[in-house]
N, C-alpha and C positions, 0 to 999 in steps of 0.2 A: 725214504721219508725220514723227517726228524719227531721225534715220539716223545711226550712229556709222563715222568711217572714220578709218586708220588711215595717217598718208604716209609710204610709204615711204623716205622720203627724211631726213626723222626720226629722229633718237634718241630713243629712250623715251620718257616720256608726253608729252611733246611735241609731238609729233606727232599727239595724237587729236584729232580735229573733229568737228563736227556740224552737220548741214544738216538742210534738210526736203526731201521727198521730192520737191515739186513745182521746185526746183531749187536749183542748185550755184555758187551763186554765192560759199556762204563758200569752197569748197573751189578757186574761182578764186582770191576776194584771198591764200590762204592763201600758193599760187601764188607771187604777182604779189609778196610781201613776202616772202618766204623764200627761192624759186628760181625768180628771175626767169631766170635761164638754159633755164631749161624750160618756158616757160610757153607757145612755142608749140608745142611736143610734147605738152600737156596739151588747148592748144585742140585739134589735129587729132585726140588720143584722146575727146573730145567731140564729133568733126564725127564719130569714124566709129562712135561707139553711138548716137548719133540717126539714120546711115544703114543701119545696124544690122552694119555690117561694122568690126570692132574687127583694128586689123593693127598686128604685134608690130612696133617699130622692127630694125634689122639692130643687130649686134654694132656695127658701126664709126660705124653713124650714133649709136647711142646713146651709149656712148663719146666720139664727139665734139659733140657738140650739147650737152652739158651739165656740170655741176662734179659732184666726188664725194658722198658723202652725209656730211651735217656731226654731228658729235657736239658735245657738248658740252667744256669747258678740262676739268670735271674729270675727265672718261671719258679726254681726253690724258694730263691729270699719273697715274691711277692705271694705263693702260697700261705708260708709260716707266717709274713705277716696280718696275712688275711685270719690264719686260725686262729693268734693270740688276741686279736682286737673281737673277733663275733664269737670269742668263745667265752671270752672275758680273763685270761689266761695275765700272770706278769709276765712282763719282757725278760726277766731274768731266767725264766724256762730255758733260757737257747742257753744256759750257761750248764744245765742239768747233763751230765754222762748217757740216763736212758734217753733221753729226747734227741741226743746228740748219736746214739747209735741208731736210733728209729732211724731217721733219717738217711744216714747212710746206709745201712742194710739197703734198706728200698731205693735207695742211687749212690753207688756205689762211684767214689770219683769224686761227690757231689761234696761240699763244705756246710754246715749249717753258718748263718752269718752270726759274728761276735753282739753282742749288746750294742756297743756302739753303733754298729752301720745299724742293727732293728730301728731302732730308735731314729735315725739319718731316714731310713726307709720310711716309717710311720708317719714324721714329721713332713715330708714331700706329698704324702699320700693325705695328709689334713691340708697342707697349703692346695691344694688340688680342687680339693672338695670346696673350698673356698672364697676360691674363686668362681668356680661352677656356680653355685649358691649366690654368688654376688653380680654372676652374668644373666644368672635368672631373675633375680631382680629388677638388675636392670631394664630388663623387656618387659617387663609386669608395672599394669600404671597402678595396682593398686595392692599393699599389703596388711592382713593385718596379724598380731601378735599375740601372744597369749604367755605371762610373767609370773611364778610362785616362786616362795623363799623353802628353801629345804635343809632341813639340819641331820647330821649323823656323824659317829665320831667325836661328837664336838665339836666338829665345823659346819657354817653356814653357808649356804651355795643358794644365787642367783640363776635361775635356770629358765630359760627364753627361748621359747618356738613361735617360727614366722609361718604363714598362708598363705597361700594368692588362688585364684582360680585361670586356667588358662584360657586357650580361644574357646575352646569346647568342652567349657565349665566343670571341668575335672579338678577338683580338690590338690595341689601340689603343698607341701611342710613338707618342713624342715628342723631340724631342733642345732639354734644358731650359736649358743649360750649355755652353760654350765659354771660361771664365773664364782670362787669366792668371795662373800664375804667377811669380814673380821671387823670384832667389834658389833654393837649393837644395831640392830636394821629399825633408823630411825627413818622417816620419810624420807631426810634428805638424801643420806644415802642409797638409798632403792633409789632415788630419783636419777642420781648422780650414773648408778651404774646401769639402768636400763638406758640410759641418755648415750653412753657411751658405746654400748652395744649395739644398738639403733646406729650413731655414729659409723660406727664399725664397717657395718656393711650399706650405707649410705640410704637407708631408708630412714630418714629422721623424718621427710618430707612424704613418705610417702606411704605409710602407718595411718590406715582410718580409724583404728580403736587398737588399746590393748588389754586386754581380757584378764582380770584378775578378782580372788579371791576378795570378800567381803574384809579383809586385815581392816583394822584401821589404820596402819603406817602406810598400804599401799592408796587408803580413800585417802589419806591427808597427802600423800606426795602429786596426786591428780589432782585434787582439788585446788592447791597452790600450783600446778606446773605444767599443767594440760589444757588442751585447748577445751574453749568453751562453746557451742554448736551455735550461733547468730539465728533466729529465725527469718526467716527471708519473709518480712511483714509484703514488700514493695515500697516501704513508701521512707523516704529519706528520714535522717532524724537532725533534729534543730539543731543545732552544736553552738557555742558561743565561741569564734572566733577570734575575739580578742586575746593579742599574746600578753602572755605574762614572764616578766623578767623576773632570774634571779641570781644570784650573786654567785660566783664560783666559791668561792669560802665555805658557804651553804651548804653547797651539793658537795664536797669534797670531807666539811665535819661530820655526815650524816654517813651511818653505820654501813659497811661495805653489806651489802648481800649477794650470795651469787643465786643468779636467775637460772633454771634448766628448763628444754623446752621437751613436753611430752606430750603425747596423743589423743586423743576421748579416750575416757578412760570405761569401759565397760564392766557391770560387774559377771561372775561368773552364774549362771543362773538354776547349773545343775549343785554349786554352792548356796547358794539363796534359794530353793526347794527343798533342799538339807536340812537347811536353819529353820524353815518351818515346820520340816518333818520332826525335828527335834528339839526345836526352842519352844514355837509358836502354838505346837498343841502340850505343851504344858499347860494354857491357859484353862483346859478341860480338865485341870487339876484342882481348879476351885470348885467345883462340882463335886459335894462330899461322895454321893454313892458312887458316881466314878472311880474318885481317886483311893478309894477303898479296894477296890476291886480293881484297878490296875495295879495298884502296887501289891497286894494279894500275889495275882499273875506272875508278874517280872521277880519281884522274892522268889519265887518256886523255880523261877527259870532260869536269874543267877544263879540260884546255887546247882545248878546240874551240872549250867557251862564251866563255874567255876569247880567242881569236882571233877569234871574231866579233864581240865588244863594239868592239875595237880595230882593223880594220883593214874597210873597206868594200870591199874587191875580196874578202875570205874571204867573205864575208856574202855576196855576188853571188854568189859559186862555190854555197854550201851553198841558196841557193835555186835558182840552174840545177838543181842534182841531184836537189831533193826537192821542188819546188814551195813549199818554206817552211821557217824559220827555225825553229834552234837553240832554245828556252827557255831562261832564263837562269833558276838557284833565284834569290830573294830574300830575304835573312833575314826581312823585315818579312809574309812572305806565308808563310803555313800552306800546305803542300803542292806547293811551291813547289820544292823537292828531288825529289817524287814525279811531275809533272807531267813536269818536265824529264828525267826516267829516261824514263819512259813514251812521251818523244818521242825519245829516242835511240833505246828500243828499238825503236820505229815505221820509223825511217830506212834500221836492221837489214835489218827484215824488208823493205822496198821493196826496197834494194839493198845489197846488203852489198860490191859493188867498190865504190861509189861512198861506202861510208862509208870504207873504207880508205884511198881518194882522199884525202880528205878530212885523212885523220891522214898520208898522207904527205905532200901540205904543210906539215903540222907537223916533220915529219921524227921520226913517231912509230912505235912498231910497230905494224901494224891490232890488232884485236882475233881473238884465238884464238878457235875455239872453245869453250875452258872459260869468257871472259870475256863469250863470247853468251851461254851458258844459265845465267850467274852475274845479267846483267840481266835476264833474261827471271822467274827466279824473285822475284829483288827484286823486281819491278814486280807479279809476280802475291801476293805475300806484305803488301807495302807497299800495295794496292789495297784492300782493305779499312778500313785505315787511316784511309786519305783518304775513304773513303765515309761512316766513321764522320765523321769532322772536317765533313762537308760536312752531317750531317742536325744534328748538336748549335750548326754554326752559321750554320745556313740561318732564314727566316721561318719554311716550313712546319711545324715540326716542332719551333718555341720552345716549349715547354714544360717544367718541370722532370722531370716524367714519364716523359721519353724517355732521361734519361742513363743510369741502372740499366738498364733494357734493352738499350741500346747499347752499352755495357760489357761487358757480359756475351755479348751476341751475338760482338762484336768479338772476345774473347777465345776461345771457343769456335772463330772460322775463323781465327787464328793457330795455334789448334793443330792443326786439322785438316791446313792448311796445310803446315807447319811439318814434320808426321810424315812427308811423302810427298819432303821437298827434298833434292837432294846436297845444295848451298852452303849453302844458307842458311839453313839447322836451327836453329843456332847465333843467329840474328837473331831467328829467331819465339820461341827461349825467354828471349831479352832482354826482348823486346819485352812479353812475359807477366806474364814477374817484375817491372818497370814500370808495369804495368795493376796489378798486386796494390799494389804499395807507392805507389803513389798515389791509388786508388781502391779503398781497403778500410776505408777510414773509413765512401764514402758509401751503402758496403752495409749498415750498421748504424745508417747515421741515420733515424732515424723518419720525420722528414718525407720524405727519399724514397725510402720505400717506400712510405709511406700514398700520396703523388704517381705512382707506377709503377701501384700494385696497382689504384687505382680510375682508371685511365685505360682505358676497354675495349676501346683497341686492343693491349694486352696482360694486364690483369690476375695474374694467376698460372704464364699460360703460357711465359714467361722462366725461371723458375725453375726449377731441377734436383732439387733436395734437396728432398723432404718436409718437412722440418722448417721450413726457409725456408716453402714456401707453407704449413704449419698457422700459422707467426708469421703472413703476409702474415693469413690466414684470420682471425686473432685479432684484428687490428686493427682489421678490419672489423666486425667482429662484434664490438667494444669500441663503435667509433662508433655503429653500428643501434640498440644497444639504448637509449641515453639517446633516441632519436625515437620507440620501439616503445614506450617505457611510460607510459599516460596518453595515448593518442594512438589511442582502439580504434573512432575515429567512421567510419561506411561515405563508401567515396569512389563509392557507385553512380552518382550526380549528374555527374562528369567524362568528355569525352567526346573518347577515344581517339582519334577520324577526326578531330579540328581542323585536323592538320599537312598542310594540302595536300589532304588524303584519300591521302595517300602509306604509308601504313603501316596496315594489315589490323584489322580492329576487334576486339579478344581480350576475350572471356570477362572479367566483372568477378569479381572471386574477393577473398575474404582469406587475407591468409597471414602469416606472423609471420616475423621477421626471421632467424629460422637459416635459414626454408624458400626466402626470398627468395634470402639472400645463398649458397644455394647454387645457385640457377638464372641468380644470376649468372656467378657463377665458372666457371662449363660451359658457358653461353651462348657460339656458337661465331663469333657477330657480333662486327664490327671499330669498327659506328659506333656515336657515342656516341646516335644516336637510339636504341638496345634497351631503354634505361636505359627509354623509354617503357611497356614492357611490366612493368614492376615496380612494384604495386599501391602498397606502403610508398614509396618514392620517392614515387609521386603525391600519397599522404598528406599527407609530409613539408613538397612544394613546395605543397599544397593548405592547409598550418596557416601556410606563412612566406610564403608567395609568392602573391598575391590574383588573379593572373594570367599565365596560363602560357603565353610570348609562344612558346617553343619548346623543342624534347628540350633543346637546352642549358641551359634553366634548370631544369628538372628532376638535372639533372648537378650544377649549384649545389651543391643542397641535399644533393646524395646525399653520405653518410657524413660530416654536420657541414660540408656544404663545403667537403672536403678539397682536391676536383678545383679547384676557382675560386681557392682560397687557396692552396694550395702549387703549383698551377703558373701561379699568375701571374710565377714566379720564371725568370727564364732562365735555360737549362743556359751562356753564354759570354757573352763581353764582345764581341762581334760588333760591335754596331749603332757602339759608339764606333768601333771601327775605320774603318767602316764613315764616319762623321762625319769624321773626321780625311782621308779622299779625298777628300769633298768643300771638307774645310778644304784640301787640299792645291791644290785646283785654283783656288780662290777667291784664295792666297798667291800667286800669279805674284811674280815679280823684282821686278816695277818696282810694284809693290803693299808689298813690306815697310814700308814708313815709314805703314801703315796705322793708326789708332788702335783700341786695343785692345775699346774698346767697339764701333765702328764693325763690326770685324771678326767679331764675335760676333755681333752683331744681322742682317749683311747672310748671315752661314752658319744662323744656325738659322732665318732666314725662309724660305732654300731648301730644308734639307732639311726642313723641317714642311711645303711646302709647301702655303703658305697663300691662292694664288691657283688652287687649285684646280676 
């Protein structure tokens, strides 16, 4: 009988051996040739096998008697490349004598690749990653991108991330560029760079929208070159078909203007809420009583924050009193002011006496009872704002359908809390006015409404006005009628228990879109799996998708695939902020001379986690 063995000291397929059951000569020859230092151990094991007693060697004997498991040079090169990219090391580390000694000690006989070889291997991996991302986009119908500008070490970069929804509704995200920008960040420079990046990945006609912050340069670029959604009124436009002739010389004499093609612009909701919290809230300072109290409290807090950052003695005193440090606000981090004030409130709750001791060190009067109450009201009022920011900039609810319900609920919470407050009522009013000013247009946007109404977690429940609810019903009704007409075949053959048997089998019924729409809007379930209960949805899926992979596959075709199409869009550009955080860790002081192409290559390989 021919037997197959796997050598545990060899790596990969190189350790596959075969021999006859009557003799193990091939195995012994392999050990003699490849692992001579382990031959005696192998022979002892054979003797133990023949005598029926197989004794396992002790750890000390095993470690001292042989060489480590050998791997190929290819594996060594790949692991070194992975280590350098994922830890943000300089590629020149392969020239360091200590690093070379480490590798050669762990793997005798193997060599550390030279700098040129390492760069070649990294470039090959980067090219492979880009090709895989392009293939993914080629198989995706809709793409959303986010973009932002970043400056570090007197250099400017444009970061771009791209996002899709797969057939199961799971988010797929990629960092596709961190491109160097030279000169001023004018609208035309940004438009050209973003257009080129979209073209590199062949997604210029698949991008539903690009999410950026509220910077004037981005806004102007999309205002001039971005797509403008046309309202589907169902009526043909009256136009003048008269031909107008123009001389060729007149055309040639006109100033040449470069036109760019950009997708529709979506402003980052998280950045917009941050503007409400930081800029629009200043309207409350027009009330003298609030302004006096607010400035007094924040002046004392600012003194504490500044002192902690300037002297280690004061920082040690803070930690001695509270076992924690103050959180210092950061202008580039949303919610940082709220979390800093929340820490101050926590210290006051732990010990007002210790807090006053810290203020006495600065020669500042202690917090009064009124100021302590103001801090409590401020944190209580701003907590929903911070929660809304976390929802919209997070990954868990990274769908456009969460935008309008989140803003609507935030406004309700601010109104409820503000009505019962003694000192921060004017702040609540200013925040509500800011939300109205900056988000009113979103509540009139058809795409935003459809994305929210078609999301099972919300439907019409977040709307208060019956007029708004009726509008939402009509939007869904108009979409569903398209699929009802001419598609009345039976769907009795569809097995409703296919999804792991989790959902109970429901009766097979015929329904019109009107009946089904009402049942969908009144269904209390918040899980997208509830869409399985609607036969018309199943019929649409059966017609357009031959295989029902999951409940999300039903959702993709519900209401003309509204959910998958519009919820591919992100509500915020926070993914670019996270990209820049990784870039800052990579762009350390001793690496400021790194080439732009090398920086982008190493950053994208790290963020996309190609060695996962």
